All heavy atoms as a GROMACS GRO file, in nm:
protein
  542
    1MET      N    1   2.276   7.956  -3.534
    1MET     CA    2   2.414   7.990  -3.514
    1MET      C    3   2.476   8.020  -3.650
    1MET      O    4   2.447   7.952  -3.748
    1MET     CB    5   2.488   7.877  -3.448
    1MET     CG    6   2.440   7.844  -3.309
    1MET     SD    7   2.527   7.706  -3.237
    1MET     CE    8   2.667   7.790  -3.173
    2VAL      N    9   2.560   8.116  -3.653
    2VAL     CA   10   2.628   8.156  -3.777
    2VAL      C   11   2.778   8.151  -3.753
    2VAL      O   12   2.828   8.204  -3.654
    2VAL     CB   13   2.586   8.300  -3.817
    2VAL    CG1   14   2.666   8.347  -3.936
    2VAL    CG2   15   2.439   8.306  -3.845
    3PHE      N   16   2.849   8.084  -3.843
    3PHE     CA   17   2.994   8.077  -3.837
    3PHE      C   18   3.051   8.121  -3.971
    3PHE      O   19   3.007   8.073  -4.075
    3PHE     CB   20   3.043   7.934  -3.810
    3PHE     CG   21   2.997   7.877  -3.680
    3PHE    CD1   22   2.893   7.787  -3.677
    3PHE    CD2   23   3.058   7.914  -3.562
    3PHE    CE1   24   2.851   7.733  -3.558
    3PHE    CE2   25   3.015   7.861  -3.443
    3PHE     CZ   26   2.912   7.770  -3.440
    4ILE      N   27   3.149   8.209  -3.967
    4ILE     CA   28   3.223   8.249  -4.088
    4ILE      C   29   3.368   8.214  -4.059
    4ILE      O   30   3.425   8.260  -3.960
    4ILE     CB   31   3.212   8.400  -4.116
    4ILE    CG1   32   3.069   8.449  -4.115
    4ILE    CG2   33   3.284   8.435  -4.246
    4ILE    CD1   34   2.985   8.410  -4.230
    5LYS      N   35   3.427   8.130  -4.144
    5LYS     CA   36   3.567   8.099  -4.120
    5LYS      C   37   3.648   8.110  -4.248
    5LYS      O   38   3.596   8.090  -4.358
    5LYS     CB   39   3.583   7.962  -4.055
    5LYS     CG   40   3.551   7.845  -4.141
    5LYS     CD   41   3.577   7.716  -4.065
    5LYS     CE   42   3.567   7.597  -4.156
    5LYS     NZ   43   3.602   7.474  -4.088
    6GLU      N   44   3.774   8.142  -4.231
    6GLU     CA   45   3.864   8.157  -4.343
    6GLU      C   46   3.912   8.019  -4.387
    6GLU      O   47   3.940   7.933  -4.304
    6GLU     CB   48   3.984   8.242  -4.300
    6GLU     CG   49   4.040   8.327  -4.409
    6GLU     CD   50   4.141   8.426  -4.357
    6GLU    OE1   51   4.115   8.492  -4.257
    6GLU    OE2   52   4.247   8.433  -4.419
    7ASP      N   53   3.919   7.999  -4.517
    7ASP     CA   54   3.963   7.871  -4.572
    7ASP      C   55   4.086   7.894  -4.657
    7ASP      O   56   4.076   7.943  -4.769
    7ASP     CB   57   3.851   7.807  -4.654
    7ASP     CG   58   3.885   7.667  -4.700
    7ASP    OD1   59   3.987   7.611  -4.653
    7ASP    OD2   60   3.811   7.614  -4.783
    8ASN      N   61   4.202   7.859  -4.606
    8ASN     CA   62   4.327   7.883  -4.678
    8ASN      C   63   4.363   7.768  -4.771
    8ASN      O   64   4.455   7.779  -4.850
    8ASN     CB   65   4.442   7.904  -4.578
    8ASN     CG   66   4.421   8.030  -4.497
    8ASN    OD1   67   4.363   8.125  -4.544
    8ASN    ND2   68   4.467   8.028  -4.373
    9GLU      N   69   4.290   7.658  -4.764
    9GLU     CA   70   4.322   7.541  -4.845
    9GLU      C   71   4.270   7.550  -4.988
    9GLU      O   72   4.327   7.494  -5.079
    9GLU     CB   73   4.267   7.415  -4.778
    9GLU     CG   74   4.330   7.389  -4.643
    9GLU     CD   75   4.264   7.273  -4.570
    9GLU    OE1   76   4.183   7.203  -4.631
    9GLU    OE2   77   4.295   7.256  -4.452
   10SER      N   78   4.159   7.619  -5.007
   10SER     CA   79   4.096   7.626  -5.139
   10SER      C   80   4.120   7.763  -5.202
   10SER      O   81   4.105   7.865  -5.136
   10SER     CB   82   3.945   7.602  -5.126
   10SER     OG   83   3.882   7.618  -5.250
   11GLN      N   84   4.153   7.763  -5.329
   11GLN     CA   85   4.179   7.890  -5.398
   11GLN      C   86   4.050   7.958  -5.441
   11GLN      O   87   4.047   8.078  -5.460
   11GLN     CB   88   4.269   7.867  -5.518
   11GLN     CG   89   4.409   7.826  -5.481
   11GLN     CD   90   4.495   7.800  -5.603
   11GLN    OE1   91   4.446   7.783  -5.713
   11GLN    NE2   92   4.626   7.796  -5.581
   12LYS      N   93   3.943   7.882  -5.460
   12LYS     CA   94   3.817   7.940  -5.504
   12LYS      C   95   3.726   7.978  -5.389
   12LYS      O   96   3.632   8.054  -5.406
   12LYS     CB   97   3.744   7.843  -5.596
   12LYS     CG   98   3.815   7.820  -5.727
   12LYS     CD   99   3.735   7.731  -5.817
   12LYS     CE  100   3.808   7.711  -5.949
   12LYS     NZ  101   3.733   7.626  -6.040
   13CYS      N  102   3.752   7.924  -5.273
   13CYS     CA  103   3.665   7.947  -5.158
   13CYS      C  104   3.748   8.003  -5.043
   13CYS      O  105   3.808   7.928  -4.966
   13CYS     CB  106   3.599   7.815  -5.117
   13CYS     SG  107   3.487   7.831  -4.978
   14TYR      N  108   3.753   8.134  -5.032
   14TYR     CA  109   3.835   8.196  -4.927
   14TYR      C  110   3.763   8.200  -4.792
   14TYR      O  111   3.826   8.197  -4.688
   14TYR     CB  112   3.874   8.337  -4.967
   14TYR     CG  113   3.968   8.342  -5.085
   14TYR    CD1  114   3.927   8.397  -5.205
   14TYR    CD2  115   4.096   8.291  -5.077
   14TYR    CE1  116   4.012   8.401  -5.315
   14TYR    CE2  117   4.182   8.294  -5.186
   14TYR     CZ  118   4.140   8.350  -5.304
   14TYR     OH  119   4.225   8.352  -5.411
   15TYR      N  120   3.630   8.206  -4.796
   15TYR     CA  121   3.552   8.211  -4.673
   15TYR      C  122   3.436   8.112  -4.682
   15TYR      O  123   3.370   8.102  -4.784
   15TYR     CB  124   3.496   8.351  -4.650
   15TYR     CG  125   3.604   8.453  -4.626
   15TYR    CD1  126   3.651   8.530  -4.731
   15TYR    CD2  127   3.660   8.470  -4.501
   15TYR    CE1  128   3.752   8.622  -4.712
   15TYR    CE2  129   3.762   8.562  -4.480
   15TYR     CZ  130   3.807   8.638  -4.586
   15TYR     OH  131   3.906   8.728  -4.566
   16LYS      N  132   3.414   8.042  -4.573
   16LYS     CA  133   3.301   7.949  -4.565
   16LYS      C  134   3.204   8.002  -4.460
   16LYS      O  135   3.244   8.034  -4.348
   16LYS     CB  136   3.347   7.809  -4.526
   16LYS     CG  137   3.417   7.737  -4.637
   16LYS     CD  138   3.445   7.594  -4.599
   16LYS     CE  139   3.513   7.523  -4.715
   16LYS     NZ  140   3.548   7.385  -4.681
   17ALA      N  141   3.079   8.011  -4.500
   17ALA     CA  142   2.974   8.056  -4.409
   17ALA      C  143   2.888   7.934  -4.374
   17ALA      O  144   2.848   7.858  -4.462
   17ALA     CB  145   2.888   8.163  -4.474
   18HIS      N  146   2.862   7.914  -4.247
   18HIS     CA  147   2.780   7.804  -4.199
   18HIS      C  148   2.665   7.862  -4.117
   18HIS      O  149   2.687   7.945  -4.029
   18HIS     CB  150   2.861   7.710  -4.109
   18HIS     CG  151   2.983   7.654  -4.174
   18HIS    ND1  152   2.980   7.539  -4.247
   18HIS    CD2  153   3.110   7.699  -4.179
   18HIS    CE1  154   3.101   7.514  -4.293
   18HIS    NE2  155   3.182   7.610  -4.254
   19VAL      N  156   2.544   7.817  -4.148
   19VAL     CA  157   2.426   7.860  -4.073
   19VAL      C  158   2.357   7.734  -4.024
   19VAL      O  159   2.327   7.644  -4.102
   19VAL     CB  160   2.329   7.943  -4.162
   19VAL    CG1  161   2.206   7.984  -4.083
   19VAL    CG2  162   2.400   8.064  -4.218
   20TRP      N  163   2.334   7.726  -3.893
   20TRP     CA  164   2.272   7.608  -3.835
   20TRP      C  165   2.175   7.648  -3.726
   20TRP      O  166   2.205   7.734  -3.644
   20TRP     CB  167   2.379   7.516  -3.776
   20TRP     CG  168   2.322   7.394  -3.712
   20TRP    CD1  169   2.282   7.281  -3.774
   20TRP    CD2  170   2.296   7.375  -3.573
   20TRP    NE1  171   2.234   7.190  -3.683
   20TRP    CE2  172   2.241   7.246  -3.558
   20TRP    CE3  173   2.314   7.453  -3.460
   20TRP    CZ2  174   2.204   7.195  -3.435
   20TRP    CZ3  175   2.276   7.402  -3.338
   20TRP    CH2  176   2.223   7.274  -3.326
   21PHE      N  177   2.058   7.587  -3.727
   21PHE     CA  178   1.958   7.604  -3.623
   21PHE      C  179   1.910   7.467  -3.580
   21PHE      O  180   1.906   7.374  -3.660
   21PHE     CB  181   1.837   7.684  -3.675
   21PHE     CG  182   1.860   7.831  -3.682
   21PHE    CD1  183   1.901   7.891  -3.799
   21PHE    CD2  184   1.840   7.911  -3.571
   21PHE    CE1  185   1.923   8.026  -3.806
   21PHE    CE2  186   1.861   8.046  -3.577
   21PHE     CZ  187   1.903   8.105  -3.695
   22LYS      N  188   1.868   7.458  -3.455
   22LYS     CA  189   1.811   7.333  -3.405
   22LYS      C  190   1.690   7.299  -3.491
   22LYS      O  191   1.612   7.386  -3.527
   22LYS     CB  192   1.770   7.352  -3.260
   22LYS     CG  193   1.726   7.225  -3.192
   22LYS     CD  194   1.696   7.251  -3.047
   22LYS     CE  195   1.651   7.123  -2.980
   22LYS     NZ  196   1.619   7.143  -2.841
   23ASN      N  197   1.673   7.173  -3.524
   23ASN     CA  198   1.565   7.122  -3.608
   23ASN      C  199   1.576   7.165  -3.754
   23ASN      O  200   1.478   7.161  -3.827
   23ASN     CB  201   1.427   7.159  -3.553
   23ASN     CG  202   1.403   7.103  -3.416
   23ASN    OD1  203   1.450   6.995  -3.385
   23ASN    ND2  204   1.334   7.176  -3.333
   24HIS      N  205   1.692   7.211  -3.797
   24HIS     CA  206   1.716   7.248  -3.936
   24HIS      C  207   1.850   7.189  -3.979
   24HIS      O  208   1.939   7.169  -3.897
   24HIS     CB  209   1.722   7.400  -3.954
   24HIS     CG  210   1.592   7.468  -3.936
   24HIS    ND1  211   1.498   7.477  -4.036
   24HIS    CD2  212   1.537   7.528  -3.829
   24HIS    CE1  213   1.392   7.541  -3.991
   24HIS    NE2  214   1.413   7.573  -3.865
   25SER      N  215   1.866   7.166  -4.106
   25SER     CA  216   1.993   7.113  -4.155
   25SER      C  217   2.097   7.225  -4.162
   25SER      O  218   2.063   7.343  -4.170
   25SER     CB  219   1.975   7.051  -4.294
   25SER     OG  220   1.932   7.148  -4.385
   26LEU      N  221   2.222   7.186  -4.159
   26LEU     CA  222   2.333   7.280  -4.171
   26LEU      C  223   2.340   7.330  -4.314
   26LEU      O  224   2.336   7.251  -4.409
   26LEU     CB  225   2.464   7.211  -4.133
   26LEU     CG  226   2.592   7.290  -4.152
   26LEU    CD1  227   2.596   7.408  -4.055
   26LEU    CD2  228   2.712   7.202  -4.133
   27GLN      N  229   2.347   7.460  -4.332
   27GLN     CA  230   2.359   7.522  -4.464
   27GLN      C  231   2.497   7.586  -4.474
   27GLN      O  232   2.540   7.656  -4.382
   27GLN     CB  233   2.252   7.629  -4.483
   27GLN     CG  234   2.111   7.577  -4.469
   27GLN     CD  235   2.072   7.485  -4.581
   27GLN    OE1  236   2.105   7.508  -4.697
   27GLN    NE2  237   2.004   7.378  -4.548
   28CYS      N  238   2.566   7.562  -4.584
   28CYS     CA  239   2.702   7.615  -4.603
   28CYS      C  240   2.712   7.685  -4.738
   28CYS      O  241   2.642   7.650  -4.832
   28CYS     CB  242   2.804   7.503  -4.600
   28CYS     SG  243   2.805   7.407  -4.450
   29GLY      N  244   2.802   7.781  -4.744
   29GLY     CA  245   2.827   7.850  -4.869
   29GLY      C  246   2.973   7.892  -4.877
   29GLY      O  247   3.037   7.917  -4.776
   30CYS      N  248   3.027   7.897  -4.999
   30CYS     CA  249   3.164   7.939  -5.024
   30CYS      C  250   3.164   8.077  -5.088
   30CYS      O  251   3.086   8.102  -5.180
   30CYS     CB  252   3.233   7.842  -5.119
   30CYS     SG  253   3.303   7.701  -5.037
   31PHE      N  254   3.254   8.162  -5.042
   31PHE     CA  255   3.258   8.300  -5.091
   31PHE      C  256   3.402   8.346  -5.106
   31PHE      O  257   3.492   8.301  -5.036
   31PHE     CB  258   3.185   8.392  -4.992
   31PHE     CG  259   3.041   8.355  -4.975
   31PHE    CD1  260   3.003   8.265  -4.877
   31PHE    CD2  261   2.944   8.408  -5.058
   31PHE    CE1  262   2.870   8.230  -4.862
   31PHE    CE2  263   2.812   8.374  -5.043
   31PHE     CZ  264   2.774   8.283  -4.945
   32SER      N  265   3.422   8.440  -5.197
   32SER     CA  266   3.555   8.496  -5.218
   32SER      C  267   3.579   8.618  -5.129
   32SER      O  268   3.693   8.657  -5.109
   32SER     CB  269   3.575   8.533  -5.364
   32SER     OG  270   3.481   8.630  -5.404
   33GLN      N  271   3.473   8.677  -5.076
   33GLN     CA  272   3.486   8.794  -4.989
   33GLN      C  273   3.413   8.770  -4.858
   33GLN      O  274   3.304   8.713  -4.855
   33GLN     CB  275   3.426   8.916  -5.056
   33GLN     CG  276   3.495   8.954  -5.184
   33GLN     CD  277   3.426   9.072  -5.251
   33GLN    OE1  278   3.318   9.114  -5.211
   33GLN    NE2  279   3.487   9.124  -5.354
   34LYS      N  280   3.473   8.815  -4.751
   34LYS     CA  281   3.414   8.796  -4.618
   34LYS      C  282   3.282   8.870  -4.606
   34LYS      O  283   3.187   8.820  -4.546
   34LYS     CB  284   3.511   8.842  -4.510
   34LYS     CG  285   3.464   8.809  -4.371
   34LYS     CD  286   3.566   8.840  -4.267
   34LYS     CE  287   3.516   8.798  -4.131
   34LYS     NZ  288   3.615   8.822  -4.027
   35LYS      N  289   3.274   8.987  -4.662
   35LYS     CA  290   3.151   9.067  -4.655
   35LYS      C  291   3.034   8.992  -4.720
   35LYS      O  292   2.923   8.994  -4.667
   35LYS     CB  293   3.175   9.202  -4.726
   35LYS     CG  294   3.067   9.301  -4.706
   35LYS     CD  295   3.095   9.380  -4.582
   35LYS     CE  296   3.005   9.500  -4.577
   35LYS     NZ  297   3.008   9.563  -4.450
   36ALA      N  298   3.058   8.928  -4.833
   36ALA     CA  299   2.954   8.852  -4.901
   36ALA      C  300   2.910   8.732  -4.817
   36ALA      O  301   2.790   8.702  -4.808
   36ALA     CB  302   3.003   8.804  -5.037
   37ALA      N  303   3.004   8.666  -4.752
   37ALA     CA  304   2.971   8.552  -4.665
   37ALA      C  305   2.886   8.597  -4.547
   37ALA      O  306   2.787   8.532  -4.512
   37ALA     CB  307   3.099   8.486  -4.615
   38GLU      N  308   2.922   8.710  -4.487
   38GLU     CA  309   2.845   8.762  -4.374
   38GLU      C  310   2.703   8.802  -4.417
   38GLU      O  311   2.606   8.772  -4.348
   38GLU     CB  312   2.916   8.883  -4.313
   38GLU     CG  313   3.044   8.847  -4.243
   38GLU     CD  314   3.126   8.969  -4.204
   38GLU    OE1  315   3.097   9.081  -4.254
   38GLU    OE2  316   3.220   8.952  -4.125
   39LYS      N  317   2.692   8.867  -4.531
   39LYS     CA  318   2.562   8.911  -4.581
   39LYS      C  319   2.471   8.792  -4.610
   39LYS      O  320   2.354   8.792  -4.572
   39LYS     CB  321   2.580   8.996  -4.707
   39LYS     CG  322   2.454   9.060  -4.755
   39LYS     CD  323   2.482   9.154  -4.871
   39LYS     CE  324   2.355   9.220  -4.918
   39LYS     NZ  325   2.379   9.313  -5.027
   40TRP      N  326   2.524   8.688  -4.674
   40TRP     CA  327   2.446   8.568  -4.704
   40TRP      C  328   2.402   8.498  -4.576
   40TRP      O  329   2.286   8.458  -4.563
   40TRP     CB  330   2.529   8.472  -4.790
   40TRP     CG  331   2.459   8.343  -4.816
   40TRP    CD1  332   2.363   8.320  -4.910
   40TRP    CD2  333   2.478   8.220  -4.746
   40TRP    NE1  334   2.323   8.188  -4.903
   40TRP    CE2  335   2.391   8.126  -4.804
   40TRP    CE3  336   2.560   8.180  -4.641
   40TRP    CZ2  337   2.385   7.993  -4.759
   40TRP    CZ3  338   2.554   8.049  -4.597
   40TRP    CH2  339   2.466   7.958  -4.655
   41ALA      N  340   2.493   8.485  -4.481
   41ALA     CA  341   2.461   8.416  -4.356
   41ALA      C  342   2.353   8.492  -4.278
   41ALA      O  343   2.260   8.431  -4.223
   41ALA     CB  344   2.586   8.400  -4.271
   42GLN      N  345   2.362   8.623  -4.274
   42GLN     CA  346   2.260   8.703  -4.205
   42GLN      C  347   2.125   8.693  -4.275
   42GLN      O  348   2.022   8.680  -4.209
   42GLN     CB  349   2.304   8.849  -4.196
   42GLN     CG  350   2.420   8.871  -4.103
   42GLN     CD  351   2.476   9.011  -4.112
   42GLN    OE1  352   2.436   9.091  -4.196
   42GLN    NE2  353   2.573   9.041  -4.027
   43TRP      N  354   2.126   8.695  -4.408
   43TRP     CA  355   2.001   8.682  -4.483
   43TRP      C  356   1.936   8.546  -4.456
   43TRP      O  357   1.816   8.537  -4.430
   43TRP     CB  358   2.027   8.698  -4.633
   43TRP     CG  359   1.909   8.661  -4.716
   43TRP    CD1  360   1.802   8.740  -4.744
   43TRP    CD2  361   1.884   8.535  -4.777
   43TRP    NE1  362   1.712   8.670  -4.821
   43TRP    CE2  363   1.759   8.544  -4.842
   43TRP    CE3  364   1.955   8.416  -4.784
   43TRP    CZ2  365   1.706   8.437  -4.913
   43TRP    CZ3  366   1.900   8.310  -4.855
   43TRP    CH2  367   1.777   8.322  -4.918
   44LEU      N  368   2.016   8.440  -4.461
   44LEU     CA  369   1.963   8.305  -4.440
   44LEU      C  370   1.910   8.288  -4.298
   44LEU      O  371   1.805   8.229  -4.276
   44LEU     CB  372   2.069   8.200  -4.471
   44LEU     CG  373   2.023   8.056  -4.465
   44LEU    CD1  374   1.906   8.031  -4.560
   44LEU    CD2  375   2.137   7.962  -4.496
   45GLU      N  376   1.981   8.342  -4.202
   45GLU     CA  377   1.938   8.336  -4.063
   45GLU      C  378   1.801   8.402  -4.046
   45GLU      O  379   1.709   8.345  -3.986
   45GLU     CB  380   2.041   8.404  -3.974
   45GLU     CG  381   2.008   8.402  -3.826
   45GLU     CD  382   2.113   8.474  -3.745
   45GLU    OE1  383   2.167   8.577  -3.791
   45GLU    OE2  384   2.140   8.428  -3.634
   46LYS      N  385   1.784   8.520  -4.103
   46LYS     CA  386   1.655   8.591  -4.095
   46LYS      C  387   1.547   8.513  -4.167
   46LYS      O  388   1.433   8.506  -4.121
   46LYS     CB  389   1.668   8.731  -4.156
   46LYS     CG  390   1.748   8.825  -4.072
   46LYS     CD  391   1.765   8.959  -4.139
   46LYS     CE  392   1.858   9.048  -4.061
   46LYS     NZ  393   1.885   9.174  -4.130
   47ARG      N  394   1.579   8.454  -4.280
   47ARG     CA  395   1.482   8.377  -4.358
   47ARG      C  396   1.431   8.256  -4.279
   47ARG      O  397   1.312   8.228  -4.276
   47ARG     CB  398   1.548   8.333  -4.489
   47ARG     CG  399   1.466   8.242  -4.575
   47ARG     CD  400   1.357   8.322  -4.646
   47ARG     NE  401   1.265   8.234  -4.712
   47ARG     CZ  402   1.267   8.206  -4.842
   47ARG    NH1  403   1.356   8.263  -4.920
   47ARG    NH2  404   1.180   8.125  -4.893
   48ILE      N  405   1.522   8.184  -4.215
   48ILE     CA  406   1.484   8.067  -4.136
   48ILE      C  407   1.395   8.108  -4.019
   48ILE      O  408   1.292   8.045  -3.994
   48ILE     CB  409   1.609   7.992  -4.087
   48ILE    CG1  410   1.680   7.927  -4.206
   48ILE    CG2  411   1.572   7.886  -3.983
   48ILE    CD1  412   1.817   7.871  -4.172
   49ILE      N  413   1.431   8.213  -3.950
   49ILE     CA  414   1.353   8.260  -3.836
   49ILE      C  415   1.214   8.304  -3.880
   49ILE      O  416   1.113   8.269  -3.819
   49ILE     CB  417   1.427   8.374  -3.762
   49ILE    CG1  418   1.552   8.318  -3.693
   49ILE    CG2  419   1.336   8.442  -3.661
   49ILE    CD1  420   1.646   8.423  -3.640
   50THR      N  421   1.207   8.379  -3.990
   50THR     CA  422   1.079   8.425  -4.042
   50THR      C  423   0.990   8.308  -4.083
   50THR      O  424   0.871   8.304  -4.049
   50THR     CB  425   1.100   8.519  -4.162
   50THR    OG1  426   1.182   8.629  -4.121
   50THR    CG2  427   0.968   8.572  -4.215
   51ASP      N  428   1.046   8.213  -4.154
   51ASP     CA  429   0.969   8.095  -4.196
   51ASP      C  430   0.916   8.018  -4.076
   51ASP      O  431   0.803   7.972  -4.075
   51ASP     CB  432   1.053   8.003  -4.284
   51ASP     CG  433   1.074   8.058  -4.424
   51ASP    OD1  434   1.009   8.160  -4.459
   51ASP    OD2  435   1.156   8.001  -4.498
   52ASP      N  436   0.999   8.003  -3.973
   52ASP     CA  437   0.955   7.931  -3.852
   52ASP      C  438   0.842   8.005  -3.782
   52ASP      O  439   0.749   7.942  -3.731
   52ASP     CB  440   1.071   7.911  -3.756
   52ASP     CG  441   1.163   7.798  -3.798
   52ASP    OD1  442   1.130   7.727  -3.895
   52ASP    OD2  443   1.269   7.782  -3.734
   53LEU      N  444   0.848   8.138  -3.780
   53LEU     CA  445   0.742   8.215  -3.716
   53LEU      C  446   0.609   8.198  -3.790
   53LEU      O  447   0.505   8.177  -3.728
   53LEU     CB  448   0.778   8.364  -3.712
   53LEU     CG  449   0.885   8.404  -3.611
   53LEU    CD1  450   0.925   8.548  -3.631
   53LEU    CD2  451   0.836   8.381  -3.470
   54PHE      N  452   0.614   8.202  -3.923
   54PHE     CA  453   0.491   8.183  -4.000
   54PHE      C  454   0.437   8.041  -3.988
   54PHE      O  455   0.316   8.021  -3.980
   54PHE     CB  456   0.512   8.220  -4.147
   54PHE     CG  457   0.511   8.368  -4.170
   54PHE    CD1  458   0.626   8.435  -4.208
   54PHE    CD2  459   0.395   8.441  -4.153
   54PHE    CE1  460   0.626   8.572  -4.228
   54PHE    CE2  461   0.393   8.578  -4.174
   54PHE     CZ  462   0.509   8.644  -4.212
   55LYS      N  463   0.524   7.942  -3.983
   55LYS     CA  464   0.479   7.804  -3.965
   55LYS      C  465   0.411   7.787  -3.830
   55LYS      O  466   0.310   7.719  -3.819
   55LYS     CB  467   0.597   7.707  -3.975
   55LYS     CG  468   0.644   7.685  -4.116
   55LYS     CD  469   0.763   7.591  -4.117
   55LYS     CE  470   0.824   7.580  -4.256
   55LYS     NZ  471   0.945   7.499  -4.256
   56GLY      N  472   0.467   7.850  -3.727
   56GLY     CA  473   0.408   7.843  -3.594
   56GLY      C  474   0.272   7.909  -3.589
   56GLY      O  475   0.179   7.858  -3.525
   57ARG      N  476   0.256   8.020  -3.657
   57ARG     CA  477   0.126   8.088  -3.659
   57ARG      C  478   0.022   8.005  -3.732
   57ARG      O  479  -0.092   7.998  -3.691
   57ARG     CB  480   0.139   8.225  -3.725
   57ARG     CG  481   0.211   8.326  -3.638
   57ARG     CD  482   0.209   8.460  -3.703
   57ARG     NE  483   0.069   8.503  -3.717
   57ARG     CZ  484   0.026   8.624  -3.692
   57ARG    NH1  485   0.110   8.713  -3.649
   57ARG    NH2  486  -0.099   8.654  -3.710
   58ARG      N  487   0.062   7.942  -3.843
   58ARG     CA  488  -0.032   7.859  -3.918
   58ARG      C  489  -0.077   7.738  -3.837
   58ARG      O  490  -0.192   7.698  -3.842
   58ARG     CB  491   0.031   7.814  -4.050
   58ARG     CG  492   0.020   7.920  -4.157
   58ARG     CD  493   0.072   7.868  -4.287
   58ARG     NE  494   0.203   7.934  -4.298
   58ARG     CZ  495   0.303   7.895  -4.373
   58ARG    NH1  496   0.293   7.789  -4.445
   58ARG    NH2  497   0.414   7.962  -4.376
   59LYS      N  498   0.015   7.678  -3.762
   59LYS     CA  499  -0.021   7.563  -3.678
   59LYS      C  500  -0.123   7.603  -3.571
   59LYS      O  501  -0.215   7.529  -3.544
   59LYS     CB  502   0.103   7.502  -3.614
   59LYS     CG  503   0.185   7.419  -3.708
   59LYS     CD  504   0.301   7.355  -3.638
   59LYS     CE  505   0.384   7.274  -3.734
   59LYS     NZ  506   0.499   7.214  -3.668
   60ARG      N  507  -0.103   7.718  -3.510
   60ARG     CA  508  -0.195   7.763  -3.406
   60ARG      C  509  -0.331   7.799  -3.465
   60ARG      O  510  -0.434   7.783  -3.401
   60ARG     CB  511  -0.137   7.885  -3.333
   60ARG     CG  512  -0.030   7.847  -3.234
   60ARG     CD  513   0.004   7.962  -3.142
   60ARG     NE  514   0.056   8.076  -3.216
   60ARG     CZ  515   0.184   8.104  -3.233
   60ARG    NH1  516   0.274   8.025  -3.182
   60ARG    NH2  517   0.222   8.210  -3.301
   61ALA      N  518  -0.333   7.846  -3.590
   61ALA     CA  519  -0.459   7.884  -3.654
   61ALA      C  520  -0.524   7.764  -3.725
   61ALA      O  521  -0.629   7.778  -3.785
   61ALA     CB  522  -0.435   7.996  -3.754
   62ASN      N  523  -0.460   7.647  -3.716
   62ASN     CA  524  -0.509   7.523  -3.777
   62ASN      C  525  -0.524   7.532  -3.929
   62ASN      O  526  -0.623   7.486  -3.985
   62ASN     CB  527  -0.641   7.479  -3.714
   62ASN     CG  528  -0.624   7.439  -3.572
   62ASN    OD1  529  -0.521   7.378  -3.537
   62ASN    ND2  530  -0.718   7.472  -3.489
   63TYR      N  531  -0.428   7.589  -3.996
   63TYR     CA  532  -0.429   7.595  -4.144
   63TYR      C  533  -0.363   7.472  -4.199
   63TYR      O  534  -0.273   7.419  -4.156
   63TYR     CB  535  -0.356   7.720  -4.196
   63TYR     CG  536  -0.434   7.845  -4.178
   63TYR    CD1  537  -0.383   7.948  -4.101
   63TYR    CD2  538  -0.558   7.862  -4.237
   63TYR    CE1  539  -0.453   8.066  -4.085
   63TYR    CE2  540  -0.628   7.980  -4.222
   63TYR     CZ  541  -0.575   8.081  -4.146
   63TYR     OH  542  -0.644   8.197  -4.130
   0.00000   0.00000   0.00000
């Protein structure tokens, strides 16, 4: 799951990006631009999915 929310309380962190998957810890990042927050969250989401796919293949191949 990916959440991007606006943070009006902090002057250095205008947008907070949260990426969370079942069986993974919550990852958060602070950004000054919404586009950067979205790009980071999408990259991290793809990275987690890719890593899980490779781990699953290695387990089935008994590596």
